[in-house]
C-alpha positions as CSV (number, residue, x, y, z in Angstrom):
1,M,0.0,0.0,0.0
2,K,1.4,3.4,-1.0
3,S,2.4,5.5,2.0
4,P,0.4,8.8,2.3
5,R,3.5,11.0,2.4
6,V,3.3,14.7,2.6
7,R,6.0,16.9,1.2
8,S,6.9,20.6,1.5
9,P,9.3,22.9,-0.2
10,G,12.8,23.6,1.2
11,R,13.1,25.7,4.4
12,R,15.8,27.7,6.0
13,K,18.3,25.7,8.0
14,T,17.1,26.4,11.6
15,M,15.8,24.6,14.6
16,N,13.2,22.1,13.4
17,P,11.2,19.3,14.9
18,R,13.3,16.5,13.3
19,S,16.5,17.8,14.7
20,L,15.0,18.1,18.2
21,A,13.5,14.6,18.0
22,E,16.8,13.1,16.8
23,E,18.6,14.9,19.7
24,M,16.0,13.4,22.2
25,E,16.6,10.0,20.7
26,R,20.4,10.3,21.0
27,R,20.4,12.0,24.4
28,P,17.1,11.3,26.2
29,L,15.9,14.0,28.7
30,S,15.7,12.4,32.1
31,P,13.1,14.2,34.2
32,T,13.9,13.9,38.0
33,G,11.5,13.2,40.8
34,A,9.5,10.4,42.5
35,E,6.6,10.5,40.0
36,E,6.1,8.3,36.9
37,R,8.0,10.4,34.4
38,F,8.2,10.7,30.6
39,A,9.9,12.8,28.0
40,G,9.5,12.9,24.2
41,Y,7.5,14.3,21.4
42,G,4.3,13.7,19.4
43,V,1.1,15.0,17.9
44,M,-1.0,15.9,20.9
45,G,-4.2,15.5,18.9
46,L,-5.5,15.8,15.3
47,P,-9.3,15.7,14.6
48,F,-10.8,14.9,11.1
49,A,-14.0,16.1,9.5
50,S,-15.0,12.4,9.3
51,G,-15.1,12.3,13.1
52,H,-11.9,10.3,13.5
53,V,-9.2,11.6,15.9
54,L,-5.5,10.7,15.8
55,A,-2.6,11.4,18.2
56,F,0.8,9.8,18.9
57,R,3.4,9.8,21.6
58,R,7.1,8.9,21.1
59,M,8.5,8.7,24.6
60,T,12.3,8.6,24.3
61,E,12.6,8.4,28.1
62,S,10.4,6.6,30.6
63,S,10.8,5.9,34.3
64,L,8.8,2.7,33.8
65,G,10.9,1.0,31.2
66,P,12.2,1.3,27.7
67,A,11.3,4.1,25.2
68,Y,8.1,3.5,23.4
69,T,5.7,4.7,20.7
70,T,1.9,4.8,21.1
71,V,-0.7,5.8,18.5
72,W,-4.1,6.9,19.7
73,H,-7.2,6.5,17.5
74,R,-10.8,7.4,18.1
75,D,-13.3,6.3,15.4
76,A,-16.3,8.3,14.2
77,Y,-18.5,6.4,16.7
78,G,-16.4,7.4,19.7
79,H,-14.5,4.1,20.2
80,W,-10.9,4.5,21.4
81,T,-8.1,2.2,20.4
82,F,-4.5,2.6,21.5
83,F,-1.7,0.9,19.6
84,T,1.6,0.5,21.5
85,N,4.9,-1.3,20.9
86,V,5.6,-2.2,24.5
87,N,3.7,-3.7,27.4
88,P,0.5,-1.6,27.9
89,N,1.3,-1.4,31.6
90,R,4.5,0.5,30.7
91,S,2.9,2.9,28.2
92,C,-0.1,5.2,27.7
93,P,-2.9,2.6,28.4
94,R,-1.6,2.4,32.0
95,F,-3.2,5.9,32.5
96,F,-6.0,5.9,29.9
97,G,-7.2,2.3,29.9
98,G,-10.4,3.0,31.8
99,A,-11.7,4.9,28.7
100,L,-10.3,2.6,26.0
101,D,-12.2,0.0,24.0
102,E,-9.2,-1.8,22.7
103,V,-5.4,-1.9,23.1
104,V,-3.2,-3.5,20.4
105,V,0.4,-4.4,21.0
106,G,2.7,-4.7,18.0
107,E,5.1,-3.1,15.6
108,I,4.9,0.7,15.1
109,G,7.3,2.4,12.6
110,L,8.1,6.1,12.8
111,S,10.4,7.9,10.3
112,W,11.2,11.5,9.4
113,E,10.9,12.2,5.7
114,G,12.4,15.7,6.1
115,P,12.9,18.4,8.8
116,Y,9.1,19.0,9.0
117,E,7.6,15.8,7.7
118,L,7.2,12.4,9.4
119,S,5.2,9.3,8.9
120,L,4.0,6.4,11.1
121,R,3.1,2.8,10.1
122,I,1.3,0.0,11.9
123,P,1.4,-3.1,9.6
124,E,-1.0,-5.1,11.6
125,A,-3.7,-2.4,11.4
126,R,-2.9,-1.5,7.8
127,F,-2.3,2.0,9.1
128,Q,-0.2,4.8,7.5
129,W,-0.1,8.4,8.6
130,G,1.8,11.2,7.1
131,V,2.2,14.7,8.7
132,R,3.7,18.0,7.7
133,L,4.5,20.6,10.3
134,S,4.9,24.3,10.3
135,S,5.3,27.2,12.7
136,D,3.6,30.6,13.0
137,L,3.7,33.6,15.4
138,W,1.7,31.9,18.1
139,T,3.6,28.6,18.1
140,R,6.9,30.5,18.1
141,S,5.7,32.6,21.0
142,M,4.6,29.7,23.1
143,S,7.9,27.9,22.3
144,A,9.9,30.9,23.4
145,L,7.9,31.0,26.6
146,G,8.7,27.3,27.2
147,R,12.4,28.1,26.8
148,L,12.3,31.1,29.2
149,V,10.3,29.7,32.1
150,P,12.5,27.8,34.6
151,G,11.9,24.0,34.8
152,P,10.3,23.8,38.3
153,L,7.9,26.7,37.5
154,R,7.1,25.3,34.1
155,R,6.0,22.0,35.7
156,S,3.8,23.5,38.5
157,E,0.1,22.9,38.3
158,R,-0.7,26.6,38.6
159,T,1.6,27.5,35.7
160,L,0.3,24.7,33.5
161,S,-3.3,25.6,34.2
162,V,-2.6,29.2,33.1
163,V,-0.5,28.1,30.1
164,G,-3.2,25.6,29.0
165,G,-6.0,28.2,29.2
166,V,-4.1,30.9,27.4
167,G,-2.4,28.5,24.9
168,G,-5.7,26.8,24.0
169,R,-7.3,30.1,23.0
170,L,-4.3,31.6,21.2
171,L,-3.5,28.5,19.2
172,G,-7.2,27.7,18.5
173,L,-7.0,24.3,20.1
174,G,-10.2,24.6,22.2
175,N,-9.9,23.3,25.8
176,L,-6.3,22.5,26.7
177,A,-5.9,20.8,30.1
178,L,-2.3,20.4,30.9
179,T,-3.0,19.2,34.4
180,G,-5.8,17.0,35.7
181,A,-6.8,13.4,36.3
182,S,-6.4,10.6,33.7
183,P,-9.3,8.0,33.2
184,N,-7.4,5.7,35.6
185,H,-7.4,8.5,38.2
186,Q,-3.7,9.2,38.3
187,R,-3.2,13.0,38.3
188,Y,-1.0,14.2,35.4
189,R,1.1,17.3,34.5
190,A,2.0,17.8,30.8
191,A,4.6,20.4,30.1
192,P,5.1,21.1,26.3
193,R,8.3,23.0,25.4
194,F,8.4,23.4,21.6
195,L,5.3,23.5,19.4
196,W,4.5,23.3,15.7
197,R,1.2,23.2,13.9
198,V,0.1,20.3,11.8
199,E,-0.1,22.0,8.4
200,A,-1.2,19.0,6.3
201,T,-1.9,15.3,6.9
202,A,-3.0,12.1,5.2
203,A,-4.0,8.9,7.0
204,I,-5.3,5.5,6.0
205,L,-6.6,2.9,8.5
206,D,-7.5,-0.6,7.3
207,G,-8.1,0.7,3.8
208,E,-10.2,3.7,4.9
209,D,-9.0,7.3,4.1
210,L,-9.7,9.3,7.2
211,G,-10.1,12.4,5.1
212,E,-9.4,16.1,5.7
213,M,-8.4,17.4,9.1
214,A,-11.0,19.7,10.7
215,P,-12.2,20.7,14.2
216,L,-14.9,18.5,15.8
217,P,-18.3,20.0,16.7
218,E,-17.7,18.4,20.1
219,Q,-14.1,18.3,21.3
220,A,-12.9,14.8,22.3
221,R,-11.5,14.1,25.7
222,L,-10.1,11.3,27.8
223,G,-10.7,11.9,31.5
224,D,-9.6,15.5,32.2
225,F,-7.3,15.5,29.1
226,W,-9.0,17.3,26.2
227,I,-7.7,16.2,22.8
228,P,-6.6,19.5,21.0
229,N,-9.3,20.4,18.5
230,A,-6.6,21.3,15.9
231,G,-3.4,19.5,14.9
232,I,-0.5,20.4,17.2
233,F,2.9,18.8,17.6
234,A,4.9,19.2,20.8
235,T,8.1,18.2,22.5
236,G,8.2,18.1,26.3
237,E,7.6,16.0,29.4
238,A,4.8,14.5,31.3
239,R,4.4,13.3,34.9
240,F,1.8,11.1,36.6
241,E,1.5,10.6,40.3
242,S,2.9,7.2,41.4
243,F,0.4,4.4,41.2
244,D,-1.5,3.6,44.3
245,P,-3.7,0.5,44.1
246,G,-6.0,1.9,46.7
247,R,-6.9,5.0,44.6
248,H,-6.0,4.3,41.0
249,S,-7.3,1.8,38.4
250,S,-5.1,-0.7,36.7
251,A,-7.6,-1.3,33.8
252,I,-6.1,-1.5,30.4
253,T,-9.5,-1.3,28.7
254,R,-12.9,-0.3,30.1
255,P,-15.2,-3.1,31.1
256,R,-17.7,-4.4,28.6
257,T,-21.3,-4.2,29.8
258,P,-24.4,-5.7,28.0
259,V,-25.3,-2.2,26.9
260,S,-21.8,-1.5,25.5
261,L,-21.8,-4.8,23.6
262,L,-25.2,-4.0,22.1
263,L,-23.9,-0.6,21.0
264,E,-20.9,-2.3,19.4
265,R,-23.1,-4.7,17.4
266,E,-25.2,-1.7,16.2
267,T,-22.1,0.2,15.2
268,E,-20.8,-2.8,13.3
269,G,-24.1,-3.1,11.5
270,K,-23.9,0.6,10.4
271,I,-20.4,0.2,9.2
272,R,-21.3,-2.8,7.0
């Protein structure tokens, strides 16, 4: 199957997302602290006019184990699937499983086609996704702020609450909750450092073209984390409070009830 690659004309040699990503792969940032800690990059969220939503996380550093890649997908009916290339208990499903319908473990390929272009592939799901990134006044301003604010202040819940509120409005992302509780009840803090917009994209999943990117009429969310309602790429770090079996859920997917099974059958009938 032909990869949906997206190309762009040449750009000035300057700081770009590929160079930052490659630096993080070579010299992973190691956030300190007693929490469950991660550093890396990815598309925080990308909605499509078809109702689908995509995101991905490439965590080059994890306090729980090896580096990993996770692709998030919500279909037009609201069903969430996370694809991960490591144990789900050592990646994103650990925190979001209570809201997920399916978790798939397998190969995920990620490659940079240029300074601002990257692609992801999941052979088992017949999934290919190409992204082209760009910057503008607002992404450059928010990135400059990320460079200037000292680390401890940048990671505080109060600062992240303000940055999320202001950044969500300035960047046209809708609600942007950089702090809150995940579906599995662990509190999180996400601290983006450098930002770029998704300028163009093309995605195919199991033979279906997901179509054009566009904001959703109703913004998607997982727990307190709102999926940005426009495509945005970020580097940075995330922290979750340490797992407490008395307060937190270890669910990898949400439980299936008779009602949810009935809704699944109705959805499958509509798709056919």
